[in-house]
C-alpha positions as CSV (number, residue, x, y, z in Angstrom):
1,X,-0.3,-0.2,12.2
2,X,-1.4,-3.2,10.3
3,X,2.2,-5.0,10.5
4,X,3.1,-7.1,7.8
5,X,0.6,-6.3,5.5
6,X,1.0,-4.7,1.8
7,X,-0.9,-1.5,1.8
8,X,-1.2,-1.0,-1.8
9,X,-3.5,1.8,-1.9
10,X,-4.4,4.6,0.7
11,X,-6.8,7.7,1.1
12,X,-7.4,10.3,3.8
13,X,-10.8,11.7,4.1
14,X,-10.9,15.3,3.0
15,X,-13.1,16.6,5.9
16,X,-12.4,14.0,8.4
17,X,-8.6,13.7,8.6
18,X,-8.9,10.8,11.1
19,X,-10.4,8.7,8.8
20,X,-7.8,6.3,6.5
21,X,-9.0,4.3,3.8
22,X,-6.7,1.6,2.7
23,X,-6.6,-1.0,0.2
24,X,-5.0,-4.5,0.7
25,X,-2.7,-6.6,-1.5
26,X,-2.5,-10.4,-0.8
27,X,-1.0,-13.4,-2.4
28,X,-4.3,-15.3,-3.0
29,X,-7.7,-15.1,-4.6
30,X,-9.8,-13.2,-2.3
31,X,-7.1,-11.1,-0.5
32,X,-8.7,-8.0,-2.1
33,X,-10.2,-6.2,0.7
34,X,-10.7,-2.6,1.8
35,X,-10.4,-1.4,5.5
36,X,-10.7,1.8,7.2
37,X,-9.8,3.8,10.5
38,X,-11.7,6.5,11.9
39,X,-9.4,7.4,14.6
40,X,-6.2,8.3,12.8
41,X,-5.3,4.3,12.5
42,X,-5.5,3.5,16.2
43,X,-8.2,0.7,15.4
44,X,-9.4,-0.6,12.1
45,X,-12.5,-2.1,10.4
46,X,-13.0,-4.3,7.4
47,X,-15.3,-2.9,5.3
48,X,-17.9,-4.6,2.7
49,X,-18.9,-6.7,5.8
50,X,-15.1,-8.1,5.8
51,X,-15.5,-9.9,2.5
52,X,-13.4,-9.5,-0.4
53,X,-14.5,-7.0,-3.4
54,X,-14.5,-10.3,-5.7
55,X,-13.3,-13.7,-4.7
56,X,-10.9,-13.9,-7.6
57,X,-9.1,-10.7,-6.7
58,X,-5.8,-10.4,-5.1
59,X,-5.2,-6.6,-4.9
60,X,-7.1,-3.1,-4.2
61,X,-4.7,-0.9,-6.2
62,X,-6.7,2.4,-5.9
63,X,-9.2,3.8,-3.2
64,X,-11.1,7.2,-2.8
65,X,-13.6,8.9,-1.1
66,X,-16.5,10.3,-3.0
67,X,-19.2,12.5,-2.2
68,X,-21.9,11.9,0.7
69,X,-21.3,8.0,1.7
70,X,-19.7,7.2,-1.6
71,X,-16.3,5.2,-1.3
72,X,-14.5,3.6,-4.5
73,X,-12.1,0.8,-4.9
74,X,-10.1,-0.1,-8.2
75,X,-8.6,-3.6,-8.3
76,X,-6.1,-5.5,-10.7
77,X,-7.9,-7.5,-13.1
78,X,-11.4,-7.2,-11.6
79,X,-12.3,-3.7,-12.4
80,X,-13.9,-0.9,-10.1
81,X,-16.1,-1.5,-7.2
82,X,-18.3,1.2,-5.6
83,X,-20.0,1.6,-2.2
84,X,-22.9,4.0,-1.6
85,X,-23.2,3.1,2.3
86,X,-20.2,4.4,3.6
87,X,-18.4,0.9,2.9
88,X,-21.0,-1.6,4.6
89,X,-21.3,-3.0,1.0
90,X,-19.7,-2.7,-2.4
91,X,-21.0,-3.5,-5.9
92,X,-18.9,-4.1,-9.0
93,X,-19.3,-1.1,-11.6
94,X,-19.3,-1.4,-15.3
95,X,-19.2,2.2,-15.8
96,X,-15.5,2.2,-16.0
97,X,-14.5,0.0,-18.7
98,X,-11.0,-1.2,-17.5
99,X,-10.2,-4.0,-15.2
100,X,-7.0,-2.8,-14.3
101,X,-7.1,0.4,-12.2
102,X,-4.1,1.9,-10.6
103,X,-5.2,5.3,-9.1
104,X,-8.3,7.3,-8.1
105,X,-8.2,10.8,-7.3
106,X,-10.9,13.2,-6.7
107,X,-10.3,16.9,-7.1
108,X,-9.7,19.0,-4.1
109,X,-12.9,20.5,-3.0
110,X,-15.2,18.6,-5.1
111,X,-15.3,14.8,-4.5
112,X,-17.7,14.1,-6.9
113,X,-15.2,15.1,-9.3
114,X,-13.0,12.1,-9.8
115,X,-10.2,10.8,-12.2
116,X,-8.9,7.3,-12.7
117,X,-5.6,6.1,-14.1
118,X,-5.6,2.5,-15.8
119,X,-3.1,0.3,-16.9
120,X,-3.7,0.1,-20.6
121,X,-7.0,1.9,-20.9
122,X,-6.0,5.3,-20.5
123,X,-7.4,8.1,-18.2
124,X,-11.3,8.7,-16.9
125,X,-13.2,11.4,-15.7
126,X,-16.4,11.0,-13.7
127,X,-18.4,14.2,-12.7
128,X,-21.1,12.2,-10.6
129,X,-19.1,10.3,-7.7
130,X,-18.2,7.3,-10.3
131,X,-21.6,6.4,-11.2
132,X,-20.5,7.3,-15.0
133,X,-17.2,7.9,-16.5
134,X,-15.8,9.5,-19.7
135,X,-12.6,8.6,-21.6
136,X,-10.1,11.3,-21.7
137,X,-7.1,9.6,-23.7
138,X,-4.2,10.4,-23.8
139,X,-3.3,7.1,-25.1
140,X,-2.9,3.3,-24.0
141,X,0.4,3.7,-22.0
142,X,0.7,1.9,-18.5
143,X,-0.5,5.0,-16.3
144,X,0.4,4.6,-12.6
145,X,-1.2,7.5,-11.1
146,X,-2.8,11.0,-11.8
147,X,-2.5,14.4,-10.2
148,X,-5.2,16.5,-10.1
149,X,-4.5,20.3,-9.8
150,X,-7.9,21.6,-10.5
151,X,-10.7,21.1,-12.9
152,X,-8.7,22.3,-15.8
153,X,-5.2,20.7,-14.8
154,X,-4.3,17.1,-14.8
155,X,-1.2,15.1,-14.9
156,X,-1.0,11.7,-15.7
157,X,2.2,9.5,-15.1
158,X,3.3,6.5,-17.4
159,X,5.5,3.9,-16.6
160,X,6.9,4.3,-19.8
161,X,9.1,7.3,-19.8
162,X,6.4,9.6,-20.3
163,X,4.3,12.4,-18.2
164,X,1.2,13.9,-19.6
165,X,-0.5,17.2,-18.9
166,X,-3.8,18.7,-19.7
167,X,-4.6,22.1,-19.0
168,X,-7.9,22.7,-21.2
169,X,-10.2,20.3,-19.3
170,X,-8.8,17.3,-21.1
171,X,-9.6,18.4,-24.3
172,X,-6.0,18.1,-25.4
173,X,-2.6,16.3,-23.7
174,X,0.7,17.3,-24.0
175,X,4.1,15.3,-22.9
176,X,6.2,17.2,-20.8
177,X,8.8,14.6,-19.6
178,X,10.8,11.8,-21.2
179,X,13.8,11.2,-19.0
180,X,13.0,8.4,-17.0
181,X,9.5,6.1,-15.9
182,X,7.5,8.1,-13.8
183,X,5.2,7.0,-10.8
184,X,4.0,10.2,-9.2
185,X,4.1,13.8,-9.1
186,X,3.6,16.4,-6.7
187,X,2.8,20.2,-7.3
188,X,4.6,22.7,-4.8
189,X,1.9,24.5,-2.3
190,X,0.8,28.0,-3.8
191,X,2.9,27.4,-7.0
192,X,1.5,25.3,-9.4
193,X,4.7,26.0,-11.8
194,X,6.7,23.8,-9.5
195,X,6.6,20.0,-9.9
196,X,8.3,17.5,-8.2
197,X,8.5,13.8,-10.2
198,X,9.4,10.4,-8.7
199,X,10.9,8.2,-11.2
200,X,12.6,4.8,-11.5
201,X,15.5,7.1,-11.8
202,X,15.4,9.3,-8.7
203,X,13.8,12.5,-8.1
204,X,13.3,15.3,-10.9
205,X,12.4,19.1,-10.5
206,X,10.6,21.4,-12.8
207,X,10.1,25.4,-12.2
208,X,8.2,25.9,-15.2
209,X,5.4,23.8,-15.5
210,X,7.4,20.9,-16.8
211,X,8.9,23.0,-19.6
212,X,12.3,21.9,-18.3
213,X,13.5,19.2,-15.5
214,X,16.5,18.9,-13.7
215,X,17.3,15.6,-11.7
216,X,18.1,16.4,-8.1
217,X,21.6,15.3,-7.5
218,X,21.1,15.3,-3.9
219,X,18.5,12.3,-3.7
220,X,20.3,9.1,-4.7
221,X,19.6,7.7,-8.3
222,X,17.0,5.0,-7.0
223,X,13.5,3.8,-7.7
224,X,11.1,6.6,-6.3
225,X,7.6,5.1,-5.8
226,X,5.8,8.5,-4.5
227,X,6.2,11.9,-3.7
228,X,4.7,14.7,-1.4
229,X,5.6,18.5,-1.1
230,X,4.9,20.4,2.2
231,X,6.2,23.9,2.4
232,X,9.7,23.9,1.0
233,X,10.3,20.3,1.8
234,X,10.0,17.4,-1.1
235,X,9.3,14.0,0.4
236,X,10.1,11.1,-1.9
237,X,9.2,7.7,-0.8
238,X,11.5,4.8,-2.4
239,X,10.2,1.3,-3.1
240,X,13.1,-0.2,-0.9
241,X,15.1,2.7,0.9
242,X,12.8,4.7,2.9
243,X,11.9,8.4,2.5
244,X,14.1,11.3,1.3
245,X,13.1,14.7,2.9
246,X,14.8,17.2,0.3
247,X,14.7,21.0,1.3
248,X,14.2,22.5,-2.1
249,X,15.1,26.1,-0.7
250,X,18.6,25.0,1.0
251,X,19.1,21.6,-1.1
252,X,19.3,19.9,2.4
253,X,18.7,16.2,2.5
254,X,17.5,13.8,5.2
255,X,16.9,10.3,5.0
256,X,14.1,8.7,7.3
257,X,13.5,5.1,7.9
258,X,16.4,3.6,5.3
259,X,14.9,0.3,5.3
260,X,11.1,1.1,4.6
261,X,9.5,0.0,1.3
262,X,7.4,2.5,0.6
263,X,4.6,2.4,-2.1
264,X,2.7,5.8,-1.0
265,X,3.2,9.0,1.0
266,X,0.2,10.7,2.6
267,X,0.2,13.8,5.0
268,X,-1.8,13.5,8.1
269,X,-1.7,16.5,10.7
270,X,2.0,17.4,10.7
271,X,3.3,13.8,9.9
272,X,3.5,11.6,7.0
273,X,1.9,8.1,6.5
274,X,4.0,5.7,4.7
275,X,2.0,2.6,3.1
276,X,4.5,0.2,2.8
277,X,5.2,-3.1,0.8
278,X,4.8,-5.8,3.5
279,X,5.6,-3.5,6.8
280,X,1.9,-2.3,7.1
281,X,1.3,1.5,7.4
282,X,4.0,3.7,9.2
283,X,3.5,7.0,10.7
284,X,6.8,9.1,10.3
285,X,7.1,12.6,12.3
286,X,8.4,15.0,9.5
287,X,11.9,17.1,10.4
288,X,12.0,20.4,11.8
């Protein structure tokens, strides 16, 4: 799907799982576009009437479905854009005071509650579907992603050897990791104390909410971009080496599509979607 495209960001609609939203990265000004599939990736339609979000922008680094017909897209250097008509048109939003938006995540079950990670302006929260935003801290780090557990607990991953956690509705933050630059964090289904972390030096695992960490030695010490936890299996995407499927119970390991340059992983049905750097969107069957 979307062959030869850099899929810089991806979201799946929370109540319509065949709706897939992606943000593209290009080489030239005006390449920052958002496209959508409503049939599980069989066909694709450009949003914003096929025009770039900003004629100067090259990257759509973050996308998210908000409440009702709201769609959000964060760019590199040109800020946040919001559609309130299901993607037919987007308008620049000055409500989020950052030009470099790296991630947008809604809370499960509440698409009006959104969190944004930015490169140097910290983490932000919106309770109204992206119309207004509140700065949460925790600092001017280079944040790559956020993981939203619930309204009270949020993790923010920094590319400066730090992971932050807030468990009191962002009144305070604590650093829970300092061993490697972190890209993404996943929480075990039904076990919020178990965390998997994708870093520049491989996969790390915590069983005590980040109090202690162990590098998973079965997974090579490679630069991981993304992580997804389903059942007992942790799926870790590598920037240039495919997807590692690590069974946390049996410590078994499988290596899927070893030449795939993975940017993000998302679950779709019983499969995975890998957003890649230059090889489009790839659907992967998960191991039995």
